[in-house]
C-alpha positions as CSV (number, residue, x, y, z in Angstrom):
1,M,34.8,-4.2,5.2
2,T,35.7,-7.8,5.5
3,G,34.4,-10.4,3.1
4,R,35.1,-12.1,-0.2
5,P,37.4,-10.3,-2.7
6,G,35.5,-7.9,-4.9
7,A,32.4,-8.2,-2.8
8,V,29.8,-5.4,-3.1
9,A,28.9,-3.5,0.0
10,P,25.6,-4.9,1.4
11,E,24.0,-1.5,1.2
12,L,24.8,-1.2,-2.6
13,E,24.2,-4.8,-3.5
14,T,20.5,-4.5,-4.3
15,R,21.4,-2.2,-7.2
16,F,22.9,-5.1,-9.0
17,E,20.6,-7.9,-7.7
18,P,20.0,-10.4,-10.5
19,L,16.5,-11.0,-11.6
20,V,16.0,-14.7,-11.4
21,L,13.6,-15.8,-14.2
22,A,12.8,-19.1,-15.8
23,D,13.5,-17.5,-19.2
24,P,17.1,-16.3,-19.3
25,A,16.4,-13.8,-22.1
26,P,12.9,-12.3,-21.5
27,R,11.7,-9.5,-23.7
28,P,12.0,-6.0,-22.0
29,M,8.8,-4.3,-21.0
30,P,8.1,-1.1,-23.1
31,P,7.7,2.1,-20.9
32,G,4.1,2.4,-22.2
33,A,3.3,-1.0,-20.9
34,V,4.8,-0.3,-17.5
35,F,2.8,3.0,-17.4
36,A,-0.4,1.3,-18.3
37,A,0.1,-1.3,-15.5
38,L,0.8,1.4,-12.9
39,A,-2.3,3.3,-14.0
40,L,-4.5,0.3,-13.6
41,G,-3.0,-0.4,-10.2
42,C,-3.8,3.2,-9.2
43,A,-7.3,2.9,-10.4
44,A,-7.8,-0.3,-8.3
45,L,-6.6,1.5,-5.2
46,L,-8.4,4.8,-5.7
47,M,-11.1,4.0,-3.1
48,L,-8.5,3.6,-0.3
49,G,-7.6,7.3,-0.5
50,V,-11.2,8.6,-0.6
51,Q,-12.9,6.2,1.8
52,P,-13.6,8.9,4.5
53,A,-15.4,11.1,1.9
54,V,-17.2,8.3,0.1
55,L,-18.3,6.3,3.1
56,G,-18.9,9.5,5.2
57,A,-21.4,10.8,2.6
58,L,-23.3,7.5,2.8
59,L,-23.3,7.7,6.5
60,S,-24.7,11.2,6.4
61,A,-27.4,10.0,4.0
62,H,-28.3,7.3,6.5
63,R,-27.5,4.5,4.0
64,L,-24.8,3.1,6.3
65,T,-24.4,2.8,10.0
66,V,-21.1,3.4,11.8
67,G,-20.6,-0.4,12.0
68,Q,-21.4,-0.9,8.4
69,L,-19.0,1.9,7.4
70,T,-16.2,0.1,9.2
71,Q,-17.2,-3.2,7.6
72,A,-17.2,-1.7,4.1
73,A,-13.7,-0.2,4.6
74,T,-12.2,-3.4,6.1
75,V,-13.8,-5.8,3.7
76,E,-12.6,-4.0,0.6
77,M,-9.0,-3.8,1.8
78,L,-9.0,-7.4,3.1
79,A,-10.3,-8.7,-0.3
80,L,-7.7,-6.7,-2.1
81,G,-4.9,-8.2,0.0
82,V,-6.2,-11.8,-0.1
83,V,-6.9,-11.9,-3.8
84,S,-3.7,-10.3,-4.9
85,G,-1.7,-12.5,-2.4
86,I,-3.3,-15.8,-3.5
87,M,-2.9,-14.9,-7.2
88,A,0.8,-14.0,-6.7
89,G,1.4,-17.2,-4.8
90,F,-0.2,-19.6,-7.1
91,L,-0.5,-18.1,-10.6
92,Q,2.0,-17.3,-13.3
93,H,1.4,-13.9,-15.0
94,R,-0.4,-15.1,-18.1
95,R,-3.3,-13.7,-20.1
96,L,-3.0,-10.4,-18.3
97,R,-5.3,-8.5,-20.6
98,L,-8.1,-11.0,-20.0
99,W,-7.5,-10.9,-16.3
100,G,-7.4,-7.1,-16.4
101,A,-10.7,-6.9,-18.3
102,A,-12.3,-9.1,-15.6
103,G,-10.9,-6.8,-12.9
104,C,-12.0,-3.6,-14.6
105,L,-15.5,-5.0,-15.3
106,G,-15.9,-6.2,-11.8
107,L,-14.9,-2.8,-10.4
108,V,-17.2,-0.9,-12.7
109,A,-20.1,-3.2,-11.9
110,A,-19.5,-3.1,-8.1
111,N,-19.4,0.7,-8.1
112,L,-22.5,1.0,-10.3
113,A,-24.3,-1.4,-8.0
114,G,-23.4,0.9,-5.1
115,F,-25.8,3.5,-6.5
116,A,-28.8,1.8,-5.2
117,A,-27.2,-0.2,-2.3
118,S,-27.5,0.5,1.4
119,G,-26.4,-1.2,4.5
120,E,-25.1,-4.8,4.1
121,A,-25.7,-4.7,0.4
122,F,-23.3,-1.8,0.0
123,V,-20.7,-3.7,2.2
124,A,-21.1,-6.6,-0.2
125,C,-20.5,-4.3,-3.2
126,R,-17.2,-3.1,-1.6
127,G,-16.2,-6.8,-1.1
128,V,-16.8,-7.4,-4.8
129,A,-14.8,-4.3,-5.6
130,G,-11.9,-5.6,-3.5
131,V,-11.8,-8.9,-5.3
132,A,-11.8,-7.2,-8.7
133,G,-9.2,-4.6,-7.6
134,G,-7.0,-7.4,-6.2
135,I,-6.7,-8.8,-9.8
136,L,-5.3,-5.4,-11.0
137,V,-3.0,-5.2,-8.0
138,W,-1.7,-8.6,-8.9
139,I,-0.9,-7.4,-12.4
140,V,1.0,-4.3,-11.3
141,S,2.8,-6.2,-8.5
142,G,4.1,-8.6,-11.2
143,V,5.4,-5.8,-13.3
144,I,7.2,-4.0,-10.4
145,A,8.7,-7.2,-9.1
146,R,10.2,-8.1,-12.5
147,H,11.5,-4.6,-13.3
148,P,15.2,-4.0,-13.2
149,T,14.8,-0.8,-11.2
150,A,12.1,-2.1,-8.9
151,V,12.8,0.5,-6.1
152,R,12.2,3.5,-8.5
153,L,9.1,1.9,-10.0
154,A,7.7,1.1,-6.5
155,A,8.3,4.7,-5.5
156,L,6.6,6.0,-8.7
157,F,3.6,3.7,-8.0
158,A,3.3,5.0,-4.4
159,G,3.5,8.6,-5.5
160,A,1.1,8.1,-8.4
161,Q,-1.4,6.5,-5.9
162,S,-1.2,9.5,-3.6
163,I,-1.6,12.0,-6.5
164,S,-4.5,10.2,-8.1
165,Q,-6.3,9.8,-4.7
166,A,-5.8,13.4,-3.8
167,A,-7.0,14.6,-7.2
168,L,-10.2,12.5,-6.8
169,A,-10.7,13.7,-3.3
170,A,-10.5,17.3,-4.4
171,A,-13.0,16.7,-7.2
172,L,-15.6,14.9,-5.1
173,P,-17.2,18.0,-3.6
174,F,-18.0,19.4,-7.0
175,I,-19.4,16.0,-8.2
176,A,-21.5,15.8,-5.0
177,T,-23.5,18.9,-6.0
178,A,-25.1,16.9,-8.8
179,L,-25.0,13.3,-7.5
180,G,-25.1,13.7,-3.7
181,A,-24.1,10.6,-1.8
182,N,-23.5,8.7,-5.0
183,A,-20.7,11.0,-6.1
184,G,-18.0,8.8,-4.9
185,V,-19.1,5.5,-6.5
186,A,-19.9,7.3,-9.7
187,A,-16.5,8.9,-9.9
188,L,-14.8,5.6,-9.2
189,A,-16.8,3.8,-11.9
190,V,-15.9,6.5,-14.4
191,C,-12.2,6.4,-13.5
192,I,-12.1,2.6,-14.0
193,A,-13.9,2.8,-17.3
194,L,-11.4,5.4,-18.6
195,C,-8.6,2.9,-17.8
196,V,-10.1,0.1,-19.9
197,P,-8.2,1.1,-23.1
198,L,-4.9,0.6,-21.2
199,L,-5.6,-3.1,-21.3
200,L,-4.4,-3.0,-24.9
201,I,-1.1,-1.7,-23.8
202,I,-0.2,-3.8,-20.8
203,P,2.0,-6.9,-21.4
204,A,0.0,-9.9,-22.5
205,D,2.3,-12.2,-20.4
206,L,5.2,-11.7,-18.0
207,P,8.3,-14.0,-17.8
208,D,8.0,-16.7,-15.2
209,L,10.0,-16.5,-12.1
210,A,12.5,-19.4,-11.5
211,K,11.1,-22.3,-9.6
212,P,12.5,-23.0,-6.1
213,E,15.4,-25.4,-5.9
214,P,14.5,-29.0,-5.1
215,G,14.0,-29.5,-1.4
216,R,13.3,-25.8,-0.8
217,G,10.0,-24.1,-0.2
218,A,8.7,-21.3,-2.3
219,L,9.6,-18.8,0.4
220,S,12.7,-18.7,2.6
221,V,12.6,-18.0,6.3
222,A,14.1,-14.5,5.6
223,G,11.3,-13.9,3.0
224,V,8.6,-14.8,5.5
225,F,10.1,-12.4,8.1
226,G,10.4,-9.7,5.4
227,L,6.7,-10.1,4.6
228,M,5.8,-10.0,8.3
229,A,7.7,-6.7,8.5
230,A,5.7,-5.4,5.5
231,F,2.4,-6.6,7.1
232,L,3.2,-4.9,10.4
233,M,4.5,-1.7,8.9
234,M,1.1,-1.0,7.2
235,A,-0.8,-2.2,10.2
236,G,0.9,0.4,12.3
237,I,0.6,3.2,9.8
238,V,-3.1,2.7,9.0
239,G,-3.9,1.8,12.6
240,V,-2.9,5.4,13.5
241,W,-4.0,7.1,10.3
242,V,-7.7,6.2,10.7
243,F,-7.7,8.1,14.0
244,A,-5.7,11.1,12.8
245,D,-8.6,13.5,12.8
246,E,-9.6,12.7,16.4
247,L,-6.0,12.6,17.6
248,A,-5.5,16.1,16.1
249,R,-8.5,17.4,18.0
250,M,-7.3,15.9,21.2
251,A,-4.0,17.6,20.7
252,G,-5.9,21.0,20.7
253,A,-6.2,21.5,17.0
254,S,-9.3,23.2,15.6
255,P,-11.4,21.3,13.1
256,A,-10.0,23.4,10.3
257,L,-6.4,22.8,11.5
258,A,-7.1,19.1,11.9
259,S,-8.3,18.9,8.2
260,A,-5.3,20.9,7.1
261,A,-3.0,18.5,8.9
262,I,-4.5,15.5,7.2
263,A,-4.3,17.3,3.8
264,A,-0.7,18.2,4.4
265,S,0.1,14.7,5.4
266,L,-1.2,13.4,2.1
267,A,0.9,16.0,0.3
268,M,4.0,14.8,2.1
269,Q,3.3,11.3,0.9
270,V,4.0,12.6,-2.6
271,G,7.2,14.2,-1.2
272,G,8.3,10.8,0.2
273,A,7.7,9.1,-3.1
274,V,9.8,11.8,-4.9
275,F,12.5,11.4,-2.4
276,M,12.6,7.6,-3.0
277,V,12.7,8.1,-6.8
278,A,15.8,10.3,-6.3
279,V,17.7,8.4,-3.6
280,G,16.0,5.0,-3.3
281,P,18.4,2.9,-5.4
282,K,21.3,4.1,-3.2
283,A,19.5,3.5,0.1
284,P,20.4,0.3,2.1
285,P,16.9,-1.4,2.2
286,G,17.3,-3.2,5.6
287,R,18.6,-0.3,7.5
288,T,16.2,2.1,5.8
289,Y,13.2,0.0,6.7
290,I,14.3,-0.2,10.3
291,G,15.0,3.5,10.3
292,V,11.4,4.2,9.0
293,A,9.9,2.1,11.8
294,A,12.1,4.1,14.3
295,G,10.8,7.3,12.7
296,Y,7.3,6.2,13.3
297,L,8.0,5.7,17.0
298,L,9.1,9.3,17.0
299,V,5.8,10.3,15.3
300,L,3.8,8.4,17.9
301,A,5.8,10.1,20.7
302,L,5.0,13.5,19.2
303,M,1.3,12.6,18.9
304,A,1.2,11.3,22.5
305,W,2.7,14.5,24.0
306,A,1.3,17.0,21.5
307,H,-0.6,19.8,23.2
308,S,-1.0,22.1,20.3
309,G,-2.1,22.0,16.8
310,A,1.3,23.0,15.6
311,A,3.0,20.0,17.3
312,F,0.4,17.6,15.8
313,M,1.0,19.2,12.4
314,V,4.7,18.3,12.6
315,A,3.8,14.7,13.5
316,A,1.3,14.5,10.6
317,L,3.9,15.8,8.1
318,M,6.4,13.1,9.3
319,L,3.7,10.4,9.1
320,G,3.0,11.2,5.5
321,F,6.6,11.6,4.4
322,L,7.6,8.2,5.9
323,W,4.5,6.4,4.5
324,N,5.6,6.2,0.9
325,I,9.2,5.6,1.9
326,A,8.0,2.5,3.7
327,L,5.9,1.4,0.7
328,S,8.7,2.0,-1.7
329,I,11.6,0.4,0.2
330,S,9.7,-2.8,1.0
331,T,10.1,-4.1,-2.5
332,P,13.9,-3.8,-2.7
333,L,14.2,-5.2,0.9
334,L,12.3,-8.3,-0.2
335,I,14.3,-8.6,-3.4
336,Q,17.5,-8.3,-1.3
337,I,16.6,-11.1,1.1
338,D,14.9,-13.3,-1.6
339,P,16.6,-12.9,-5.0
340,T,14.0,-15.1,-6.6
341,R,11.6,-12.2,-6.1
342,R,8.8,-14.5,-4.9
343,A,8.6,-12.6,-1.6
344,A,8.4,-9.3,-3.5
345,M,5.5,-10.7,-5.5
346,L,3.6,-11.0,-2.2
347,A,4.5,-7.6,-0.9
348,A,1.3,-5.8,-2.0
349,G,-0.9,-8.5,-0.5
350,A,0.9,-8.4,2.8
351,Q,0.7,-4.6,2.9
352,L,-3.0,-4.5,2.1
353,L,-3.8,-7.2,4.7
354,G,-1.7,-5.3,7.2
355,G,-3.7,-2.1,6.4
356,S,-7.0,-3.9,7.0
357,A,-5.8,-5.4,10.3
358,G,-4.2,-2.3,11.7
359,P,-7.4,-0.3,12.7
360,M,-8.9,-3.5,14.3
361,L,-5.7,-4.0,16.4
362,T,-5.2,-0.4,17.5
363,G,-9.0,0.3,17.8
364,L,-9.4,-2.3,20.5
365,F,-7.8,0.2,22.9
366,A,-9.8,3.3,21.9
367,T,-12.9,4.6,23.6
368,D,-15.6,6.9,22.6
369,T,-14.0,9.7,24.6
370,N,-10.3,8.9,24.2
371,V,-8.4,7.5,21.2
372,R,-4.9,8.3,22.3
373,P,-4.5,4.7,23.7
374,V,-4.2,3.5,20.1
375,L,-0.7,4.9,20.1
376,A,0.5,2.2,22.5
377,P,-0.3,-0.8,20.4
378,A,0.9,1.0,17.4
379,A,4.3,1.5,19.1
380,V,4.4,-2.3,19.8
381,I,3.7,-3.0,16.1
382,F,6.5,-0.7,14.9
383,V,8.9,-2.4,17.3
384,G,7.8,-5.7,15.7
385,V,8.6,-4.2,12.3
386,M,12.1,-3.5,13.5
387,A,12.5,-7.0,14.9
388,C,11.2,-8.8,11.8
389,A,13.3,-6.7,9.4
390,A,16.4,-7.3,11.5
391,V,15.8,-11.1,11.5
392,A,15.1,-11.0,7.7
393,I,18.4,-9.3,6.8
394,L,20.6,-11.3,9.2
395,P,21.1,-14.3,6.8
396,R,22.0,-11.9,4.0
397,R,24.6,-10.1,6.1
398,A,26.1,-13.5,7.2
399,R,26.7,-14.4,3.6
400,T,28.3,-11.0,2.8
401,T,30.8,-11.0,5.6
């Protein structure tokens, strides 16, 4: 490799990337505080993993129409992304316990209000839940972005989300025998309430990130393209995932096999997170991110030409495995291209916004009788991911050669 004497290879450099803070000697975060922040973040995002069950039960109970179901799902994720992104962009991480209390209280109240709500009122409740959850996501994003092993922590957070969401999804049928359509919102309210004591453990404040140099904006061009890549990655993933059941059936899978494929895909998300915990710090972020997008193009090809349930199962397993790799590697990618970690602070917001936009973008091409056309715009989105990631890492490579 050519370059300056003693230069670190680009693919290894993120392991030693300096954390640029305003305080040169910040206090280290105790493991218990980190765990508490991750747990609060998982609680804030629980609904995203059980939306089909929670909203489907309300649809069956005639408390939501199909249109209102879509609105409820989109509004919550959109609010999560907007609130966490705005807070990350404009607020320092101060008084986290007070902010966390507000987030937990808002989530519990929104879910309890959902007991008696129907139609647009329930959609509004999910909007409030998204705002409150966005506060908790802002807290955990700040902890991850400032951690010296951000890639492992991001992978742990992604895996913890998958496990907690799968556990709640497995428990809901038993809760439904007693509470019916309200089982989901009841379970969510209880889970959030159980996390309240963790507010005593999370850090009260986090060290400030260094301010941009005079004459420079808060985000570099590379950071903007990196965030665009994160936005598009989740738009493509969720834009396909929401149609997974129907795509499986169109591939020839039985209803039972289609459900099994979705469950197996969720299990593979945990596998992807474990994989990143083990090898993530050694993976070159830019090339890995581009490789994940290329892998999703292969997934789309398998889904497009799948004519058996077994073929679709392979595609579903790949989709799940790559999902948490994409989530985990986005943080080190953004740290690599923007050492101030300001772009990394906005990663969760960009991903949530992308997830909310994805179904709307791909769903424009679906019909009541054929959802396979959603695969074409998804492919374009993943090509956009590759392009944005390539542009983002180009300035970095120019400096290291």
